[in-house]
SERO-4910 file (N, C-alpha, C, O; in steps of 0.05 Angstrom, whole numbers):
BEGIN
 pado doro    nc1    nc2    nc3   cac1   cac2   cac3    cc1    cc2    cc3    oc1    oc2    oc3
  Met    A   2136    438   1540   2107    444   1526   2094    423   1533   2099    399   1530
  Lys    A   2072    436   1546   2051    409   1558   2024    404   1542   2008    422   1541
  Lys    A   2021    389   1534   1990    375   1523   1966    373   1539   1969    357   1557
  Val    A   1941    384   1540   1920    367   1548   1912    339   1538   1898    341   1517
  Cys    A   1916    314   1544   1901    289   1534   1877    279   1550   1883    276   1574
  Phe    A   1855    274   1544   1828    267   1558   1825    240   1543   1821    237   1519
  Phe    A   1829    220   1564   1822    194   1570   1798    188   1586   1794    196   1609
  Leu    A   1786    174   1573   1754    156   1588   1767    131   1608   1760    112   1595
  Pro    A   1773    127   1617   1779     99   1632   1756     88   1648   1755     85   1672
  Thr    A   1736     83   1628   1713     75   1643   1704     38   1626   1699     29   1604
  Ala    A   1705     28   1655   1699     -6   1645   1676    -13   1665   1672      2   1685
  Ile    A   1659    -37   1659   1641    -50   1674   1649    -69   1683   1646    -86   1665
  Lys    A   1663    -84   1707   1673   -107   1709   1648   -127   1726   1628   -118   1738
  Lys    A   1654   -148   1724   1631   -173   1724   1644   -189   1746   1668   -187   1743
  Gly    A   1640   -199   1759   1646   -223   1772   1641   -250   1760   1628   -249   1740
  Ser    A   1651   -281   1769   1641   -297   1757   1622   -306   1778   1622   -301   1802
  Ser    A   1603   -325   1760   1579   -342   1771   1579   -354   1798   1563   -353   1817
  Ser    A   1606   -369   1793   1614   -385   1822   1614   -371   1843   1604   -381   1863
  Met    A   1626   -346   1844   1623   -332   1869   1596   -332   1880   1600   -321   1901
  Arg    A   1577   -336   1878   1553   -335   1893   1542   -302   1884   1518   -295   1884
  His    A   1556   -290   1879   1545   -260   1872   1563   -247   1848   1586   -252   1840
  Gln    A   1546   -230   1841   1558   -214   1813   1566   -188   1828   1553   -178   1846
  Met    A   1588   -179   1820   1607   -155   1826   1597   -132   1800   1594   -143   1778
  Lys    A   1592   -112   1801   1588    -94   1783   1598    -69   1792   1586    -56   1810
  Ile    A   1619    -62   1781   1630    -28   1789   1639    -17   1764   1656    -24   1747
  Ile    A   1620      7   1766   1628     25   1742   1646     46   1749   1642     67   1761
  Phe    A   1670     33   1737   1700     48   1743   1703     78   1728   1704     86   1705
  Val    A   1704     92   1757   1724    117   1745   1709    132   1726   1712    156   1731
  Gly    A   1689    130   1702   1683    149   1682   1658    164   1691   1652    185   1681
  Leu    A   1642    153   1711   1618    166   1710   1623    197   1737   1616    220   1739
  Leu    A   1634    182   1748   1645    207   1765   1668    225   1758   1674    244   1772
  Leu    A   1681    218   1735   1702    236   1724   1701    233   1695   1715    221   1679
  Ile    A   1684    246   1693   1663    243   1658   1682    242   1635   1683    226   1617
  Val    A   1700    267   1642   1723    270   1628   1745    277   1640   1749    299   1649
  Gln    A   1764    255   1642   1790    263   1665   1815    276   1644   1823    262   1625
  Pro    A   1825    306   1651   1850    307   1636   1874    305   1652   1881    315   1673
  Ser    A   1888    287   1632   1921    283   1649   1937    296   1628   1927    299   1605
  Phe    A   1964    305   1635   1980    324   1621   1999    307   1610   2012    291   1625
  Ala    A   2004    309   1585   2032    289   1573   2054    309   1568   2051    331   1559
  Gln    A   2075    300   1574   2105    314   1570   2099    314   1547   2083    296   1540
  Ser    A   2108    332   1526   2109    334   1497   2138    340   1486   2145    362   1478
  Asn    A   2153    316   1487   2189    310   1483   2187    293   1459   2204    275   1461
  Asn    A   2174    291   1439   2177    273   1419   2160    248   1421   2154    231   1404
  Ser    A   2153    249   1447   2130    228   1452   2107    239   1459   2106    263   1465
  Asn    A   2080    219   1460   2051    232   1474   2047    206   1494   2041    183   1489
  Asn    A   2052    215   1511   2043    190   1540   2022    204   1550   2009    223   1542
  Ser    A   2021    194   1568   1996    207   1587   1995    188   1604   1989    165   1596
  Leu    A   2000    193   1635   2002    180   1659   1967    193   1665   1958    215   1663
  Tyr    A   1954    166   1674   1930    182   1691   1923    171   1717   1938    153   1726
  Leu    A   1906    179   1730   1895    167   1764   1872    166   1761   1862    183   1746
  Gly    A   1854    149   1773   1822    157   1776   1814    142   1798   1824    120   1803
  Val    A   1797    152   1813   1779    135   1840   1755    139   1824   1748    158   1809
  Gly    A   1739    112   1832   1709    116   1828   1689    114   1856   1698    126   1876
  Ser    A   1669    105   1858   1648     97   1879   1646     72   1882   1644     59   1861
  Ala    A   1648     57   1911   1644     34   1912   1615     30   1917   1601     46   1929
  Asp    A   1607      2   1906   1577     -9   1915   1579    -20   1936   1592    -41   1940
  Asp    A   1565     -5   1954   1566    -19   1988   1540    -23   1998   1534    -24   2022
  Ser    A   1520    -27   1975   1504    -45   1982   1495    -73   1995   1474    -76   2008
  Thr    A   1514    -93   1988   1518   -118   1996   1536   -128   2015   1559   -123   2007
  Pro    A   1536   -141   2039   1554   -146   2046   1580   -171   2033   1602   -175   2042
  Phe    A   1573   -178   2019   1590   -197   1996   1606   -190   1983   1619   -209   1976
  Glu    A   1616   -165   1973   1632   -147   1960   1641   -128   1976   1630   -118   1996
  Ser    A   1667   -122   1965   1688    -95   1973   1670    -75   1965   1657    -71   1945
  Asp    A   1674    -61   1987   1665    -34   1995   1685    -11   1988   1678     13   1985
  Asp    A   1716    -20   1986   1736     -3   1981   1731     17   1963   1712     11   1949
  Thr    A   1742     41   1957   1738     59   1938   1758     50   1908   1783     52   1911
  Pro    A   1751     44   1888   1761     34   1867   1778     59   1858   1774     83   1863
  Trp    A   1805     43   1839   1820     63   1844   1840     59   1814   1840     35   1809
  Ala    A   1857     76   1793   1863     59   1773   1890     75   1770   1885     99   1772
  Val    A   1916     70   1766   1931     80   1755   1946     73   1728   1954     50   1727
  Gly    A   1951     87   1708   1956     81   1683   1976     98   1670   1989    116   1681
  Trp    A   1979     90   1646   2004     95   1627   1991     87   1598   1981     65   1592
  Val    A   1993    108   1584   1979    105   1552   1994    118   1534   1994    142   1532
  Ser    A   2008    103   1521   2029    114   1492   2007    117   1473   1990    100   1469
  His    A   2010    143   1461   1994    143   1436   2016    142   1409   2031    160   1408
  Leu    A   2017    122   1389   2037    121   1374   2035    141   1358   2013    149   1353
  Arg    A   2060    155   1344   2062    177   1323   2058    159   1302   2066    135   1299
  Asp    A   2042    178   1286   2036    175   1255   2018    152   1255   2017    135   1238
  Ser    A   2003    153   1276   1978    135   1276   1963    140   1297   1970    151   1318
  Asn    A   1937    130   1288   1910    125   1306   1912    111   1328   1891    111   1341
  Ala    A   1930     97   1338   1933     76   1352   1943     81   1383   1965     92   1384
  Ser    A   1933     77   1403   1949     74   1425   1952     46   1439   1941     26   1430
  Trp    A   1969     46   1465   1967     28   1478   1976     33   1507   1984     55   1512
  Gly    A   1977     17   1527   1980     22   1553   1983      5   1568   1980    -17   1558
  Leu    A   1993      7   1600   1987    -13   1619   1966      5   1648   1964     29   1649
  Glu    A   1956    -10   1666   1946      0   1683   1943    -30   1704   1942    -55   1699
  Ile    A   1943    -14   1725   1940    -29   1761   1922    -11   1765   1923     13   1759
  Ala    A   1896    -31   1780   1875    -19   1796   1864    -33   1812   1858    -56   1806
  Gly    A   1858    -23   1834   1842    -35   1862   1816    -39   1854   1803    -18   1855
  Glu    A   1805    -56   1846   1764    -54   1844   1761    -90   1846   1777   -108   1843
  Gly    A   1737    -90   1852   1727   -110   1846   1723   -131   1882   1718   -118   1902
  Thr    A   1725   -151   1883   1724   -169   1911   1741   -186   1905   1740   -197   1883
  Met    A   1761   -194   1926   1778   -219   1933   1772   -234   1959   1766   -220   1978
  Leu    A   1773   -255   1960   1771   -271   1992   1802   -272   1994   1820   -276   1978
  Asp    A   1800   -268   2019   1832   -265   2029   1829   -283   2048   1809   -279   2061
  Ser    A   1846   -308   2057   1858   -322   2076   1881   -323   2093   1888   -344   2103
  Thr    A   1891   -304   2095   1923   -296   2105   1916   -280   2131   1897   -266   2136
  Tyr    A   1930   -284   2140   1932   -269   2173   1912   -270   2192   1900   -252   2204
  Asp    A   1909   -303   2192   1884   -319   2205   1856   -308   2198   1836   -309   2213
  Asn    A   1856   -299   2173   1828   -288   2156   1813   -317   2141   1825   -336   2131
  Asp    A   1793   -316   2143   1779   -343   2128   1754   -329   2106   1731   -322   2111
  Asn    A   1767   -329   2087   1755   -319   2064   1742   -286   2070   1720   -278   2063
  Ala    A   1759   -273   2083   1752   -241   2085   1748   -234   2065   1750   -249   2047
  Ile    A   1740   -209   2061   1727   -193   2040   1747   -163   2038   1750   -143   2051
  Lys    A   1757   -174   2015   1779   -149   2009   1780   -133   1980   1767   -141   1960
  Gln    A   1795   -115   1980   1795   -100   1950   1813   -125   1938   1830   -138   1950
  Ala    A   1804   -129   1910   1823   -145   1889   1839   -122   1873   1827   -101   1866
  Ile    A   1866   -128   1868   1884   -122   1847   1883   -133   1822   1884   -157   1817
  Ser    A   1881   -109   1802   1890   -126   1769   1903   -105   1763   1906    -81   1770
  Phe    A   1913   -125   1743   1939   -114   1723   1929   -115   1688   1920   -136   1679
  Asn    A   1930    -96   1673   1913   -101   1647   1927    -85   1623   1942    -67   1630
  Leu    A   1925    -90   1602   1928    -78   1577   1921    -68   1567   1903    -83   1558
  Ile    A   1920    -42   1554   1901    -21   1545   1908    -19   1505   1925     -7   1491
  Gly    A   1893    -33   1501   1896    -17   1467   1871     -1   1462   1851     -9   1474
  Ala    A   1868     22   1445   1860     39   1437   1862     59   1410   1884     61   1401
  Ile    A   1842     71   1400   1839     88   1373   1832    109   1386   1823    111   1408
  Asn    A   1840    132   1360   1830    152   1368   1813    163   1349   1818    164   1325
  Leu    A   1784    173   1361   1761    178   1352   1761    214   1343   1745    222   1327
  Ser    A   1779    230   1355   1782    256   1341   1797    255   1318   1809    235   1311
  Arg    A   1796    279   1307   1821    286   1287   1827    311   1293   1836    323   1273
  Ala    A   1824    324   1315   1834    346   1324   1866    350   1328   1877    329   1335
  Gln    A   1878    366   1326   1906    367   1324   1912    378   1360   1931    367   1370
  Asn    A   1900    394   1374   1899    397   1409   1896    388   1425   1901    394   1448
  Trp    A   1885    365   1415   1873    342   1439   1855    317   1422   1846    318   1399
  Arg    A   1854    293   1443   1845    273   1420   1828    256   1448   1834    256   1472
  Met    A   1804    241   1435   1786    224   1448   1796    195   1442   1796    189   1419
  Asp    A   1803    179   1457   1811    152   1449   1786    126   1460   1775    127   1483
  Leu    A   1782    109   1445   1763     88   1453   1782     61   1450   1795     55   1431
  Gly    A   1780     49   1473   1797     26   1480   1782      3   1487   1758      2   1494
  Leu    A   1798    -15   1486   1796    -52   1507   1818    -45   1525   1839    -32   1523
  Leu    A   1803    -63   1546   1825    -66   1562   1822    -97   1578   1801   -105   1588
  Ala    A   1849   -114   1578   1848   -137   1579   1862   -147   1599   1885   -139   1595
  Gly    A   1862   -165   1623   1884   -168   1633   1876   -191   1657   1862   -209   1648
  Phe    A   1883   -193   1683   1874   -210   1709   1870   -192   1729   1876   -168   1730
  Arg    A   1858   -204   1746   1843   -191   1766   1851   -216   1796   1842   -238   1791
  Gln    A   1863   -216   1821   1870   -234   1834   1839   -236   1850   1826   -216   1858
  Thr    A   1832   -264   1852   1808   -268   1862   1805   -278   1897   1788   -277   1915
  Ala    A   1824   -285   1894   1837   -295   1921   1864   -305   1935   1881   -317   1921
  Lys    A   1867   -301   1962   1896   -309   1971   1888   -326   1993   1871   -321   2010
  Asp    A   1905   -352   1992   1901   -367   2009   1931   -386   2024   1949   -392   2009
  Cys    A   1930   -389   2041   1955   -403   2055   1954   -417   2079   1933   -410   2089
  Pro    A   1966   -434   2094   1963   -448   2120   1968   -425   2145   1988   -411   2146
  Asp    A   1951   -423   2161   1954   -395   2184   1975   -400   2193   1985   -422   2193
  Ser    A   1991   -374   2204   2021   -378   2216   2008   -379   2247   1984   -373   2249
  Phe    A   2025   -385   2273   2026   -378   2290   2036   -357   2310   2034   -350   2334
  Leu    A   2049   -351   2285   2078   -327   2296   2062   -304   2290   2073   -285   2302
  Gly    A   2042   -295   2279   2039   -270   2273   2043   -263   2243   2039   -239   2237
  Phe    A   2050   -281   2222   2061   -277   2196   2038   -284   2174   2018   -299   2177
  Gln    A   2043   -273   2157   2020   -273   2135   2011   -293   2128   1989   -295   2118
  Cys    A   2034   -318   2132   2027   -353   2129   2041   -362   2141   2058   -348   2152
  Tyr    A   2039   -390   2144   2058   -407   2159   2084   -410   2148   2090   -409   2124
  Ala    A   2103   -415   2171   2126   -407   2161   2139   -383   2140   2157   -386   2124
  Asp    A   2125   -361   2147   2129   -341   2134   2135   -340   2102   2146   -321   2090
  Glu    A   2122   -367   2088   2114   -372   2060   2092   -355   2042   2069   -354   2051
  Pro    A   2097   -346   2024   2078   -331   2008   2057   -340   1997   2059   -359   1981
  Pro    A   2031   -327   2003   2006   -344   2001   2003   -355   1971   2023   -348   1957
  Asp    A   1985   -368   1957   1976   -375   1935   1950   -360   1926   1929   -358   1940
  Ser    A   1954   -349   1901   1945   -335   1895   1923   -348   1869   1931   -366   1854
  Asp    A   1890   -335   1865   1881   -340   1837   1878   -319   1825   1874   -297   1835
  Tyr    A   1880   -323   1804   1866   -303   1780   1843   -309   1759   1838   -332   1751
  Ser    A   1833   -290   1754   1812   -289   1730   1826   -271   1714   1845   -256   1718
  Phe    A   1808   -276   1687   1803   -261   1663   1792   -237   1675   1775   -238   1693
  Asn    A   1803   -213   1666   1783   -181   1671   1794   -171   1639   1814   -174   1624
  Ser    A   1763   -155   1639   1758   -138   1612   1743   -120   1611   1724   -123   1628
  Gly    A   1743   -101   1598   1728    -79   1593   1725    -62   1580   1708    -46   1584
***
């Protein structure tokens, strides 16, 4: 038996003022006003969701890649609470790997979700929640002369910032 669960994964992301520009992406929600996802009902209420949005290409100092999100939300039984995990491609990251020097790329974020059920219906639900996590802001390493991502094929150093929505 399958249930339809409605989840509104909308958030406004803002960059730090130290990056000389402000990033603003209205993520997923405006294009996908209500996104249905199907949850398998085998004594648990879980929702897996996928989302895409539209990129802001009005400035050359921000990534214009299409934002996306993949997440999982568990609706706690006998409670109005839900929690979940999300990974998303959103915002801008400065990439200094593969002979790049602060190239503008799409950032990856890792987030936790906490939500409460606003509806009292039996067959559907609408949750309102908070999202908190971290987003990659930069990747940097010494240049490789052999075509690797970094010198001596070492992993790059990554910088992260707080992410919320």
